[in-house]
C-alpha positions as CSV (number, residue, x, y, z in Angstrom):
1,M,-7.8,23.3,8.6
2,A,-8.4,20.7,6.2
3,R,-8.6,17.2,8.3
4,I,-6.2,13.9,7.5
5,R,-8.2,10.6,7.4
6,P,-6.3,8.2,9.7
7,A,-4.6,5.5,7.2
8,R,-6.8,2.0,7.4
9,R,-5.0,-1.5,7.2
10,G,-4.5,-1.8,3.6
11,R,-5.7,1.3,2.5
12,A,-3.6,4.1,1.4
13,P,-4.6,7.9,3.3
14,V,-5.4,10.3,0.4
15,S,-5.2,13.1,2.4
16,R,-3.6,17.2,1.9
17,T,-3.5,19.4,5.3
18,V,-3.5,22.9,4.1
19,S,-4.6,26.1,6.2
20,T,-6.3,28.0,3.8
21,D,-8.0,32.1,3.4
22,A,-11.3,33.2,2.8
23,E,-10.7,32.3,-1.2
24,G,-9.5,29.4,-0.7
25,H,-5.9,30.0,-1.0
26,T,-3.4,27.7,0.8
27,T,-1.7,29.2,3.5
28,G,0.3,26.7,5.6
29,W,2.5,23.6,6.1
30,A,0.8,20.6,4.4
31,T,1.7,16.5,4.6
32,T,0.5,14.5,1.7
33,G,-0.9,10.6,2.8
34,L,0.4,7.5,0.0
35,G,0.2,5.1,2.6
36,T,1.6,1.3,1.6
37,G,0.0,-1.4,3.6
38,V,3.9,-3.2,4.2
39,A,2.8,-4.9,7.6
40,D,-0.2,-7.2,8.7
41,R,-0.3,-5.0,11.9
42,P,-0.9,-2.2,12.0
43,D,1.1,0.4,15.1
44,P,-1.3,3.8,14.7
45,A,0.4,5.0,17.4
46,A,4.0,5.1,16.2
47,A,5.7,6.7,13.3
48,A,9.0,7.6,12.1
49,F,10.0,10.8,10.3
50,F,12.9,11.5,8.6
51,D,14.4,14.8,6.8
52,I,15.3,14.1,3.3
53,D,18.9,16.3,2.8
54,N,21.7,14.0,3.3
55,T,19.6,12.0,5.9
56,M,17.4,10.1,3.5
57,M,19.6,11.1,0.3
58,Q,22.9,12.0,-0.4
59,G,23.0,16.1,-0.8
60,A,19.6,18.1,-1.5
61,S,16.7,17.1,-3.0
62,I,16.9,21.2,-4.1
63,Y,20.1,20.9,-5.3
64,W,20.0,17.5,-7.6
65,F,16.2,19.3,-9.3
66,A,18.2,22.0,-10.2
67,R,20.7,19.7,-11.4
68,G,18.0,18.3,-13.3
69,L,16.7,21.4,-14.4
70,A,20.1,22.5,-15.9
71,A,20.1,19.3,-18.0
72,R,17.2,20.0,-19.3
73,R,18.2,23.6,-20.4
74,Y,16.0,25.0,-18.1
75,F,19.2,26.4,-16.1
76,T,22.9,27.8,-17.5
77,T,25.6,26.4,-15.8
78,G,26.1,29.7,-14.4
79,D,23.1,29.9,-12.8
80,L,23.6,26.5,-11.5
81,A,27.0,27.5,-10.1
82,R,24.9,30.7,-8.2
83,F,22.4,28.8,-7.2
84,A,24.7,26.3,-5.1
85,W,26.9,28.9,-4.0
86,Q,24.1,31.5,-2.2
87,Q,22.5,28.4,-0.5
88,M,25.7,27.6,1.0
89,R,26.2,31.1,2.0
90,F,22.2,30.8,3.5
91,R,23.5,27.7,5.5
92,V,26.1,29.6,7.1
93,L,23.6,32.8,8.0
94,A,20.8,31.0,9.0
95,T,23.5,28.9,11.4
96,E,25.0,32.4,12.4
97,H,21.2,33.9,12.6
98,A,19.4,31.3,13.9
99,G,15.4,31.9,13.7
100,D,16.0,34.5,11.2
101,M,14.6,33.3,8.2
102,S,12.7,36.3,7.0
103,Q,15.0,36.6,3.7
104,A,14.9,33.2,3.1
105,R,11.4,33.4,3.5
106,E,10.3,36.1,1.1
107,A,12.9,34.1,-1.4
108,A,12.3,30.7,-1.4
109,L,9.9,29.9,-3.8
110,A,10.0,32.5,-6.2
111,F,12.3,30.2,-8.8
112,V,8.5,28.1,-9.2
113,E,6.8,31.0,-10.1
114,G,4.2,30.9,-12.9
115,W,5.2,27.4,-13.4
116,R,1.9,24.7,-13.6
117,V,2.0,22.1,-10.5
118,E,1.7,19.3,-12.7
119,D,4.8,20.3,-14.5
120,I,6.6,20.6,-11.7
121,E,5.4,17.2,-10.4
122,R,6.3,15.7,-13.8
123,L,9.8,16.9,-13.5
124,T,10.3,15.4,-10.1
125,E,9.0,12.4,-10.9
126,E,11.8,12.5,-13.9
127,I,15.1,14.1,-11.7
128,F,14.0,11.5,-9.0
129,D,14.9,8.3,-11.4
130,E,18.1,9.8,-13.0
131,L,19.5,11.8,-10.2
132,M,17.8,11.0,-7.0
133,A,17.1,7.5,-6.8
134,P,20.9,6.6,-7.0
135,R,21.9,8.9,-4.2
136,I,19.2,7.5,-1.4
137,W,21.0,6.0,1.3
138,A,21.0,2.4,1.6
139,G,21.1,2.4,5.2
140,S,18.1,5.1,5.7
141,R,16.2,3.4,3.7
142,A,16.3,0.2,5.4
143,L,15.6,2.1,8.5
144,A,12.8,3.3,7.0
145,A,11.6,0.0,5.9
146,A,11.8,-1.6,9.7
147,H,9.4,0.9,11.0
148,L,7.3,-0.4,7.5
149,A,7.5,-3.7,8.5
150,A,6.6,-2.7,12.2
151,G,3.4,-1.6,11.0
152,Q,4.3,2.0,11.4
153,R,3.5,5.2,9.1
154,V,6.7,7.1,7.6
155,W,7.0,10.7,6.8
156,L,9.4,12.6,5.0
157,V,9.8,15.9,6.3
158,S,11.7,18.9,4.5
159,A,12.1,22.2,3.7
160,A,11.6,21.7,0.2
161,P,8.4,22.0,-1.7
162,V,5.9,19.2,-0.4
163,E,5.4,18.4,-4.1
164,I,9.0,17.0,-4.4
165,G,8.6,15.6,-1.1
166,R,5.5,14.0,-2.3
167,V,7.3,12.3,-5.3
168,I,10.3,10.6,-3.0
169,A,8.1,9.1,-0.5
170,R,5.8,7.8,-3.5
171,R,8.6,6.7,-5.4
172,L,10.2,5.3,-2.0
173,G,7.2,3.4,-0.9
174,L,6.9,5.9,2.4
175,T,3.1,6.8,4.1
176,G,3.7,10.5,2.8
177,A,5.8,14.1,3.0
178,I,5.6,17.2,5.3
179,G,7.1,20.2,3.2
180,T,6.9,23.8,2.4
181,V,3.6,24.9,0.8
182,A,4.0,27.2,-2.2
183,E,1.1,29.3,-2.7
184,I,-1.4,28.0,-5.6
185,H,-4.0,30.2,-7.9
186,D,-5.6,28.5,-10.6
187,G,-3.2,25.3,-10.6
188,A,-0.2,27.6,-11.1
189,Y,2.6,28.6,-8.7
190,T,2.4,32.3,-7.5
191,G,6.1,32.2,-6.1
192,R,4.9,32.8,-2.9
193,L,5.1,30.9,0.2
194,A,1.7,30.0,2.2
195,G,3.0,30.2,6.0
196,E,6.7,29.4,7.1
197,L,9.4,27.8,5.8
198,M,9.6,23.7,6.6
199,H,12.9,24.4,8.8
200,G,14.4,24.2,12.4
201,P,11.3,24.6,14.5
202,A,8.5,24.5,12.1
203,K,9.3,21.0,11.5
204,A,8.9,20.2,15.3
205,D,5.7,21.7,15.2
206,A,4.4,20.2,11.9
207,V,5.6,16.5,13.3
208,S,3.3,17.4,16.8
209,Q,0.4,19.0,14.5
210,L,0.5,15.9,12.4
211,A,0.7,13.6,15.7
212,A,-2.5,15.5,17.6
213,V,-4.5,14.7,14.0
214,E,-3.4,11.1,13.2
215,G,-3.6,9.9,17.1
216,L,-0.1,9.1,17.4
217,E,2.3,8.8,20.7
218,L,5.2,11.4,20.0
219,S,6.7,9.4,22.8
220,R,6.8,6.4,20.5
221,C,7.5,7.8,17.5
222,T,11.0,8.4,15.9
223,A,12.8,11.1,14.0
224,Y,16.0,11.3,12.2
225,S,18.0,14.2,11.0
226,D,21.6,15.1,10.0
227,S,21.5,18.2,10.7
228,A,21.1,20.1,14.3
229,N,18.9,22.8,12.6
230,D,16.4,19.7,13.4
231,I,17.1,19.0,16.9
232,P,13.7,21.0,17.5
233,M,11.9,17.9,16.0
234,L,14.5,15.1,17.2
235,S,13.7,16.9,20.8
236,A,9.7,16.8,19.9
237,V,9.9,12.6,19.7
238,G,10.6,9.7,22.1
239,N,13.7,8.8,20.1
240,G,16.0,11.0,18.4
241,V,18.5,8.9,15.7
242,A,21.4,11.7,13.8
243,V,22.1,10.1,10.5
244,N,25.4,11.4,8.6
245,P,25.7,14.1,11.3
246,D,27.3,17.3,11.2
247,S,29.4,18.2,14.2
248,A,27.0,20.3,16.4
249,L,24.4,17.2,15.7
250,R,26.9,14.6,16.8
251,V,27.9,16.4,19.8
252,E,24.1,16.9,20.8
253,A,23.3,13.7,20.0
254,R,26.4,12.4,22.6
255,T,25.6,14.2,24.9
256,R,21.7,12.8,25.0
257,G,22.5,9.7,23.6
258,W,21.0,9.4,20.9
259,E,21.4,6.9,18.7
260,I,24.1,7.9,15.9
261,H,24.2,6.3,12.2
262,D,27.0,7.3,9.7
263,F,26.6,5.8,5.8
264,R,29.3,7.9,4.6
265,T,33.0,7.0,4.3
266,G,35.9,9.5,4.4
267,R,36.1,9.8,0.7
268,R,32.4,10.1,0.1
269,A,31.8,12.2,2.2
270,A,34.4,14.9,0.7
271,R,32.2,14.5,-2.5
272,I,29.6,15.3,-1.5
273,A,30.1,18.3,1.1
274,I,29.0,20.9,-1.5
275,P,25.4,19.1,-2.4
276,S,25.2,18.8,1.1
277,T,26.0,22.4,1.7
278,V,21.6,23.1,0.3
279,A,20.7,21.5,3.5
280,A,18.2,24.3,4.8
281,G,16.7,23.6,0.9
282,L,15.0,26.8,-0.3
283,V,17.2,29.7,0.1
284,I,17.7,33.1,-1.3
285,G,20.1,32.1,-4.2
286,A,16.4,30.4,-5.6
287,V,15.4,34.3,-6.5
288,T,18.5,34.8,-8.9
289,A,18.6,31.8,-10.4
290,G,15.2,31.4,-10.4
291,R,14.3,34.4,-12.6
292,A,16.0,32.6,-15.0
293,V,14.0,29.4,-15.2
294,H,11.2,31.1,-15.3
295,R,12.4,32.8,-18.4
296,R,13.5,30.1,-19.8
297,W,10.4,28.3,-18.9
298,R,8.1,30.9,-20.4
299,D,9.9,30.9,-23.7
300,R,9.6,27.5,-24.2
């Protein structure tokens, strides 16, 4: 596994932790450090980890990314509707059959097959500015800013591709992102995952691995999420915090005495119900819609 260089005062780390096979292809999760240098006195043993979908952002990052692609005619309206519906269906199935991610794993990144990495990052930057930035929860951003002001590093942790998480983290001035890793060959995505989906227990494992490399004390770290699927991550640190929690997480948070923040209003929560159903991020529906995207990209 490649080594992460810990952040230094006033200097942004430029690291990416990946596992590689004998041919140098990526085979595991990744985190990309960006750095901020906000505080005068770093607190190297503590950090914060934020889920993205409906925690840092209203709705799901991959949904808004798909919306942006549709606006650029990489998706049709029908593709987008199928994408959203199948992701909603997946979330229900994933909840009912917790831990059974095999089907989703095979399908998760099919929609990027053949795309160049730099194209995905460029489009993500454009789409963030257009569709994602207005949907960042001000309350969550303030929580992240408080950690930065205290000299702590702040990572996003998401099932979305690490490239998308990296752009969001950079735009928000955060330390970096942990995300699902797509296999890359010659600068293009193969459409396969390298390792596992960054979902459920995988998030807790990644946070623990990062803590070991960065010298963090998990008991001094804080994690934020909206979903009961992230209870393993919230339990792995000293301070679990529920943000805009689903009903199961709200019950768990009350049982464990975790802090709860809800930045939604009743009507606003109703409006985001459909986008937030894609909180699992990378799902079975990506195959059908993704093939259409790939055909349109190839033919441009």
